[in-house]
C-alpha positions in Angstrom: 61.8 -7.7 -2.9 59.2 -9.4 -5.4 58.5 -13.0 -4.5 58.0 -15.1 -7.4 55.3 -17.7 -6.3 55.5 -19.3 -9.5 57.1 -22.8 -9.7 58.9 -24.2 -12.8 58.0 -28.0 -13.8 60.1 -29.8 -16.1 58.2 -32.4 -17.4 61.4 -34.2 -18.6 63.3 -34.1 -15.4 62.4 -37.7 -13.7 63.8 -36.1 -10.1 61.3 -33.3 -10.3 58.1 -33.6 -8.3 55.2 -34.7 -10.5 52.1 -32.8 -10.6 49.8 -34.2 -8.1 46.5 -35.6 -9.0 43.7 -35.5 -6.1 43.4 -39.0 -4.6 39.5 -38.7 -4.8 39.8 -38.1 -8.9 42.0 -41.1 -9.1 39.0 -43.2 -7.4 36.4 -41.5 -9.4 38.3 -42.9 -12.5 39.0 -46.5 -11.6 34.9 -46.5 -10.5 34.0 -45.1 -14.2 36.6 -47.6 -15.6 34.9 -50.5 -13.6 31.2 -48.9 -14.7 32.2 -48.5 -18.4 34.1 -51.8 -19.1 30.7 -53.6 -17.4 28.6 -51.5 -19.8 30.8 -52.4 -22.6 30.9 -56.0 -22.3 27.0 -56.0 -21.4 26.3 -54.5 -24.4 28.6 -56.4 -26.4 27.0 -59.7 -25.2 23.8 -58.1 -26.3 24.9 -58.0 -29.7 26.5 -61.5 -30.0 24.0 -63.3 -27.8 20.8 -61.3 -27.5 18.5 -63.6 -29.3 20.0 -66.5 -27.3 19.4 -64.6 -24.0 16.2 -63.4 -24.9 14.9 -67.2 -25.2 16.3 -68.5 -21.9 14.0 -69.5 -19.3 14.8 -67.9 -15.8 14.2 -69.6 -12.4 13.9 -68.2 -9.5 12.8 -65.5 -8.0 13.2 -63.4 -10.9 11.0 -65.2 -13.0 8.1 -63.0 -13.6 6.2 -61.9 -17.0 7.5 -58.2 -17.1 11.0 -59.7 -16.7 10.8 -61.9 -19.7 9.0 -59.1 -21.8 12.2 -57.0 -21.1 14.5 -59.6 -22.4 12.3 -60.4 -25.4 12.2 -56.9 -26.1 16.0 -56.5 -25.6 17.0 -59.6 -27.6 14.8 -58.2 -30.7 16.7 -54.8 -30.8 19.1 -54.0 -33.4 22.7 -54.7 -33.2 23.6 -51.2 -34.3 21.7 -49.8 -30.9 24.0 -51.6 -28.8 26.9 -50.7 -31.1 25.8 -46.9 -30.2 25.7 -47.6 -26.8 29.1 -49.1 -27.3 30.5 -45.9 -28.4 29.1 -43.8 -25.9 30.5 -45.8 -23.5 34.0 -46.2 -24.9 33.8 -42.0 -25.4 32.7 -42.0 -21.7 36.0 -44.1 -21.0 38.1 -42.0 -22.9 36.6 -38.7 -21.0 37.8 -40.5 -18.0 41.2 -41.1 -19.1 42.0 -37.6 -20.2 40.5 -36.5 -16.7 43.1 -39.1 -15.0 45.8 -36.9 -16.9 43.9 -34.0 -15.5 42.6 -32.8 -18.9 39.7 -30.5 -19.0 38.7 -32.1 -22.5 38.0 -35.4 -20.3 34.9 -33.7 -18.1 33.4 -32.7 -21.5 33.7 -35.7 -23.4 32.4 -37.8 -20.2 29.7 -35.7 -19.5 28.1 -35.6 -23.1 28.7 -39.4 -23.2 27.2 -39.8 -20.0 24.1 -37.4 -20.4 23.5 -39.3 -23.9 23.8 -42.6 -22.1 21.1 -41.2 -19.7 18.4 -41.3 -22.3 19.3 -43.5 -25.4 19.1 -47.1 -24.0 15.8 -46.4 -23.3 15.1 -44.7 -26.4 16.7 -46.8 -28.2 15.5 -50.1 -27.2 12.2 -49.8 -25.1 10.9 -46.8 -27.3 10.3 -44.2 -24.5 12.1 -41.7 -23.4 12.6 -42.0 -19.4 15.9 -42.8 -17.5 15.6 -44.7 -14.0 16.0 -42.9 -11.0 19.3 -44.7 -10.3 20.8 -44.0 -13.5 19.9 -40.3 -13.1 21.3 -40.1 -9.7 24.4 -41.5 -10.0 25.3 -39.7 -13.5 24.6 -36.6 -11.6 26.7 -37.6 -8.7 29.3 -38.6 -10.7 29.4 -35.2 -13.3 29.1 -33.3 -10.2 32.5 -34.9 -8.5 34.4 -34.6 -11.7 33.1 -31.0 -11.8 34.8 -30.2 -8.3 38.1 -31.5 -9.7 37.6 -29.3 -12.7 39.7 -26.4 -11.5 42.6 -28.7 -11.2 42.6 -29.6 -14.9 44.1 -28.1 -17.7 43.2 -27.6 -21.5 46.3 -28.0 -23.0 47.1 -31.5 -24.0 50.6 -31.7 -24.0 52.4 -30.6 -20.5 55.3 -29.6 -22.3 53.6 -26.4 -24.1 52.1 -26.0 -21.0 55.5 -25.7 -19.2 57.0 -23.6 -21.9 54.1 -21.2 -21.3 54.9 -20.9 -18.0 58.2 -20.1 -18.4 57.7 -17.4 -20.9 55.1 -15.7 -18.3 57.6 -15.6 -15.9 60.6 -14.4 -18.1 58.0 -11.5 -19.2 57.1 -10.5 -15.7 60.7 -10.1 -14.5 
């Protein structure tokens, strides 16, 4: 007798066990939500208060000419540049949300946005093409960790279609 290894998954049945998302993927998504939220807020702050922040005098251990020059350049950057960075951060956030729901599209959105965010801030604001080491390290680390979970994700954006396709193939095999 042939054993059927396929399991029927009914999305509409509240008593049936739901698909399990790996815990580490959930942790990665939460960390992405935190980092992306911070990025969106800081870029929005530069849009609305960039000139004021650049003119502030810093005190304490961070008071040096290089920091003052960096703040001056960031304050003089056009608002549309920060808006592009916000849109890329929102794309990254949307990708993380898709991955939270186990959709492969999210991985591709997240990866594309993060690679662009790796190079565009330095290019748009400072006019040089050089990401810092920590940004490069964490971007690659998160992409690799998300990539490990890629095999558990699906291309279907609608769970009902996935269920119907699984039942159709089960009937065809019998």
